[in-house]
N, C-alpha and C positions, 0 to 999 in steps of 0.2 A: 518557433519553439513548439516542441511536441510534448503533450501531456498524455500519459497512459494512466487510465483510471481502472482500478480493480474493485469490483463490487463483491464483497464477501458475504453478503446477506442472502439467505434463501427467499426473502420477501422482496419482490420486485418493486414494491411501493412502500418500503420500510423507511425508518428514520435515517439510517446511514446513506441509503440511496438518495433520499431527499437532499441531504447535506452535500453529497458528492455532486449531484446535479446542479446545485447552486454554485459550487466551486467551478465546475466545468463550463457552465453557461457563461459565467463571468470571465473565465479565462479565454473562452472562445471569442467573446466580444472584444477582448483586449488583443486578439490576434493569434492566439494559440491554436494549434491543430490538436484535436481531441480524439483519442482512441479509447473505447470503453469495452471492458470484458466483464460479463456477469459470470463469475466463477461457478455458480450453482448450475449454470446451463452447460458447462463443459464436462467432459469425461476425462479424468486423469487420476493417476496414482500419486501417492506421496513418495518422498525420497526412499529409495530401496537400499541405501547404504552400500551400494556396490562398488563405490570408489572409482568407477570408470571415468568420471569427470576429472579425476586426479591422476589417472594412470595412462589412459589411452585416448581420451578426447578432451577438448577444451570447453565442453558443454555437456548438458545432461544427455545420457544415452536413451532415455525413454522417449518413445515416439507416440505421443498422445496429444490431446487438445491443449495442454499447457505449454507445449513447444512453441506455439505462436506467441503466447503471452511472454515467455522468457525472452524470446527474440525481440519483441516490441519494447520491453523494458531496457534491453541493451541500447536501443536507439532513442530512448526517451530523455528529455531534459528534466521533466518532473514526473514523479510517480505518486499517484494518489491511491492509497489503500484504505478502503472504507469497510468497516466491520462492526456488527453488533458485538456486545460483550455477552458471551455465553459461559456460564460457570466460571467466571473470573478470567476469561481468556478470549482471544479472537475466535471467530467461528472456525469450524473444521475446514471449511472451504478455503479460508484465508491461510490457515496454518499449513495446509497442504502446499499452497504456493510458496509460503515462506521457507518451508523445509527444502523445496526444490531449488531455491536460490543458492544453496550450498555450491552448486555448479559454477557460480560466479567467482568463487575463490580459486586462486592458483594452488598447485600442489603443495608449495612450501608456504602457505598462507600464515602459518603460526610464527614463522621467523622472517618473512619477507616484509620489508618496510612498505611495500606497495602490494598488499595481498590480493587485490581485486583484478579481475579481467575486464571490468567495466571502466569506461573512461571516467575520470574523477569529475566532481562538480555537479553531479545530479542532485536534485532536491526531492525530499520526501514529504508528503502531506499525509498524515495518519489521522483518519476520521473514525472516531469511536462513539457509539451511543449505548447507553446502558439504562435499564429500568431503575436500578439502584440510585436514589437521589444523592446519597452521601459521596461527595467527591473524593474522600479518602479511600473509599472502597475501589479496588482495581486500578489505583493510580500507578501501579508498577508495570502495567502493560506497555505503555509507550516507551519508557526509559529502557526496557529490556530490548525491544526491537530496534530502537534508535541506536543502541550500542552495536548491534550486528550490521545495520545498514551503513553505519559509519565505516565499518570494515570495507564495504563495497565502494567507498568513496562518496557517499551521499553527504551533502553539507546543507546547513541552514534548514534542518528538518523541523517541521511544524506539527503540532497537535491541535486538532479541532475536536472537542469532546462535549457531548451532551449527556448530562446526568439527569435521571428522572424521566426519561422518554420511554414510556411503557408501551403505548399503543401506536399503531402505524400513523405516521405523520404528526405525532405529538410534538416533535421537534420544530414543526412549522410555526408554532406559537412561541418558540424560544428565540426571540428576535436577536438577542446578543450573540447567540451561537450562529445563527444564519448570517448575520452581518460579519462575523469572524470568518466564515467560509468565503464570503464574497470579497472581503478586504484582503484576505490571504492570497486569493487568486490574483487580484490586481497587483499586489506587491511582488509576487513571484514571477509574473509574466512580464513585468517591466524589464526593459534591458538593463543589464548590470553595468 
């Protein structure tokens, strides 16, 4: 089982990284192969809206550091996307990746019953941390991206969310959220 983990935080020791590490360490102990990318360390552009992935190629035309990430996700069984919440949204690093996943859709994706170029059955783990303690705030982030990733054939998508995590590693003291990350890893890595 291959897990690709995308770290969307510019803080290498931040809350989302901490939760992603707990997930990945648990998954690795359960037998998964882990590949991690820190998006902030990569150089890449957002989607250019050129439509080459729908007219001439079956993948994104851009040749930059995100090319290896997009290829790794194609081969993954589980995708972990970890991002802090900035201004009510995922980080710009994560959003740039998400926009480039448009290349996973077939040219006729709006009418095709199987719109994705990815093999179906992948799983998504979305890890979010926010300083805002009110769980009602920014609760729309996961459902919005869950909708799009279901287009790609992702199933059994999970959210791990820490609210009220302001400073680096505040989430370490949130035992319920840390346990959720570890339990989710064990559940998803188990053979189906």
